[in-house]
N, C-alpha and C positions, 0 to 999 in steps of 0.2 A: 729179773731182779738185778738191780745195779750193784756195783761193787761198793763195799763198805770198808773204809780206811781204818781198820781196827786198831792200829798202833798209834794213831794220832790222837785218840781220846781215851784216857783211863776211866775205869769204872769204879765208883766208890761202893761201899757196902750195901747202901740202899738199891742201887741199880743191879748189883749182882744178885742180891735177895729177890728182887722183883722178877729178874730173868729166870732164876732157878725154879721159884715157885710157879711161875707162869708156864714154864715149859712142862713141868710135872703135871700141872692141872690140865693144860691143853692135851697132853699126850693121853691121860687117863680118860678124858672126855671123848677123845677120838677112838680109843680102844673100846670103850663102853658103847659107842654108837654102832660099831661094827661095819660102817659104811665102806671104809677104805679097805677093809680086810675081807670083804665078800667077793665071790666069783673071781674075776679076772684080776682083782687087786690084792690077792692073797700072797703074792711072792715077797720074799725077803727084801728084794731090792725096791719094791714099792714102799715097804715100811721104812727102809733107810731114806728114800726120797722124801716121804712125808716128814720124818724127823728133821731132816736138813732144812726143808721148807719152813717148817714151824719155828725152828731155831733161828733161821735167817731173818724171818719176818719179825720175831721178838727182838732181835738185836737191832734191826733197822729202826723199829718203832721207839726202842729205848734210846737210841742215838738222837732221835728227834725230840726227846725230853719226856716221854710218857713213863710213868713208874707205877701206875695202878695195875696190879696183877690180873684183876677181872677184865679190865679193859684190854690189856695185852693179850690175854688168852682168847677173848671173843674175836678180836682183830686177827690174831694168827689163824684161828680155825676158819674165820670168813675168808681170808685170803686163800688158804689151802683149798677150800671148796671151789674158789674162783679158778685156780690154776690146776685142779685135778684133772688128770688126763680122762677124756671121754671115750666111750666105746666107739 
């Protein structure tokens, strides 16, 4: 993941709402799936890693102009699946 210059671009209420709703939705979907929390992926550090990756992907996508929470959530989870450590 590339670095995101957070201080260069302020977020308005629409973007903040989209990011918040998206993160909550994506995290609930991930927990419900049980995939990342099964077997070797049950550690707290893995949960923190997943939360960071989801948040970073959402932020990066919002910086590119996307505001639809459904699209942001789907994209973040697809990205997480792509970067998920393999056995």
